[in-house]
C-alpha positions in Angstrom: 43.5 -25.2 -36.0 45.7 -22.8 -33.9 48.7 -21.3 -35.6 51.0 -22.0 -32.7 51.3 -25.8 -32.5 55.0 -25.9 -31.7 54.6 -26.5 -28.0 53.9 -24.9 -24.6 57.0 -22.8 -24.3 59.8 -23.1 -21.8 59.3 -25.9 -19.2 61.6 -24.6 -16.5 59.5 -21.5 -15.6 56.4 -23.7 -15.5 58.1 -26.2 -13.2 59.3 -23.4 -10.9 55.8 -22.0 -10.7 54.4 -25.5 -10.0 57.0 -25.9 -7.2 56.0 -22.5 -5.6 52.2 -22.9 -5.9 51.7 -26.7 -5.4 54.7 -28.5 -4.0 55.8 -26.0 -1.2 52.3 -25.8 0.3 51.9 -29.5 0.4 55.4 -30.0 1.9 54.6 -27.4 4.5 51.4 -29.2 5.4 53.2 -32.6 5.7 55.9 -31.0 7.8 53.3 -30.2 10.4 53.4 -33.9 11.2 56.8 -33.2 12.8 55.2 -30.7 15.2 52.3 -33.1 15.9 54.7 -36.1 16.6 57.2 -34.0 18.6 60.1 -35.2 16.5 61.3 -35.3 12.9 59.2 -37.9 11.0 58.9 -36.1 7.6 61.5 -34.2 5.5 62.0 -33.4 1.9 65.0 -33.0 -0.4 65.2 -29.7 -2.3 63.1 -29.6 -5.4 65.2 -29.9 -8.6 64.2 -29.9 -12.2 66.3 -32.2 -14.5 67.5 -30.4 -17.7 68.1 -32.0 -21.1 71.8 -32.4 -20.2 70.9 -34.5 -17.2 71.8 -31.6 -14.8 69.4 -30.3 -12.3 68.4 -26.8 -11.5 67.0 -25.9 -8.1 63.7 -24.2 -8.3 
C-alpha cells in the first residue's frame, strides 16, 4: 500500500492545466463554426473553478 494516501494534491493547478490542454483547444475548434457559418453561433463564458468558499477563480 502506498504511503501517500492523503489525496492527489492541490486541485486548482490541475484544473488550470486541464483548461489549458483540453478545454481551450476544444473551444477553439468549436469556434471555427463561427467562421464557417459567417456569423456568431458559438461562444463560451470564461472558464472558472469554484473554490471551497463558493468563489470562482479564472483559470
